[in-house]
C-alpha positions, -999 to +999 in steps of 0.1 A: -477+860+049-499+841+070-478+810+075-498+776+062-517+756+088-503+719+088-467+724+070-435+706+075-410+727+083-378+713+083-337+715+079-333+692+053-309+688+027-313+665-005-308+634+008-319+640+048-342+653+068-332+663+111-354+656+140-351+662+180-359+639+206-342+644+243-329+620+264-308+610+297-275+612+291-275+575+299-291+566+266-279+605+247-243+600+251-244+565+241-260+574+210-238+608+200-204+586+208-217+554+188-232+570+157-262+554+165-293+542+190-275+516+216-289+484+231-303+504+264-327+523+232-359+502+236-369+499+200-399+482+202-420+515+226-432+540+203-407+573+201-410+609+188-396+625+162-398+660+157-385+688+131-391+717+150-360+728+172-386+751+193-410+726+197-379+700+209-369+730+236-410+729+247-414+692+248-379+690+270-378+721+287-347+735+275-330+709+278-339+708+319-365+682+327-356+645+341-347+623+313-341+647+289-312+666+298-291+656+264-304+671+233-301+655+198-304+662+167-304+631+145-301+632+111-327+607+086-331+604+051-361+618+036-367+583+015-373+571+055-391+596+069-413+606+041-422+564+047-430+573+082-455+598+075-469+577+043-473+548+069-489+570+093-518+576+108-534+609+132-532+603+164-565+614+168-600+606+153-609+643+131-637+648+114-633+651+079-602+636+075-615+593+085-646+577+079-662+575+113-644+563+144-642+527+142-626+536+107-597+556+125-592+535+146-589+501+123-560+522+110-548+531+142-540+502+151-521+487+118-505+520+115-464+519+124-465+554+123-484+586+143-489+623+140-502+652+161-499+683+148-492+706+174-491+746+186-461+753+171-439+772+193-414+812+194-383+822+211-403+822+245-419+786+240-457+802+235-480+795+207-478+803+171-511+802+150-495+773+128-487+739+133-455+721+138-453+679+135-447+650+157-442+623+140-442+587+165-427+556+151-440+523+170-428+486+158-416+488+127-408+525+119-388+521+151-363+499+141-360+506+108-357+547+123-330+533+149-313+511+122-322+521+088-330+561+089-304+572+111-282+585+088-263+608+119-261+617+156-251+654+169-259+665+205-270+706+205-276+705+237-248+737+240-273+750+209-299+747+239-285+763+266-268+790+246-300+804+225-320+796+260-294+819+279-301+848+250-335+841+254-331+850+293-310+874+287-341+893+266-312+894+236-343+873+211-322+886+182-293+864+196-309+836+199-327+838+164-298+842+148-281+805+167-320+787+155-304+756+127-330+768+096-361+747+092-374+759+058-402+744+050-398+706+038-409+700-001-430+669+005-443+650-028-482+660-037-506+641-016-483+628+016-495+647+042-532+644+024-544+614+048-529+635+079-551+669+077-584+685+070 
């Protein structure tokens, strides 16, 4: 059976959801040690979180891109995650979702969060037909994320390197066995209606 095109897949518990980010070591390592984002982490900039481990690997090149060498798994409250979704706007105009471009621009200016649906990736980082969520947090949402929603911060760079090594060696099954499970996230009814056609 085909995957729905727009569906959030994420590692989650009854209380939390795991998202991924990648940072330079001077941000990522203190965040892991302290269990919270350090003062050097800029709360007034847009920050993008990704529930998909493989999409994060695509974005950071398995933790090899400059400034993205430390890959973090950030466990946040489901309450916070759903607040961000509820208060978000698509990052681009979408006919059928927005009344017109002017309405979309007004919504975008007000929204503290933005959503992009990008092609999900496989182990070779090739695009798949279904989409992965990227959630951009700014202003109030970024502050809440860093100071209220984050429950734990784990360095998953070693995992990224091990999975990548298996992929390079052609052992996709060994790589697949190590991937974090990402079942469909139980989104409350109507929560995503404003975020896709």
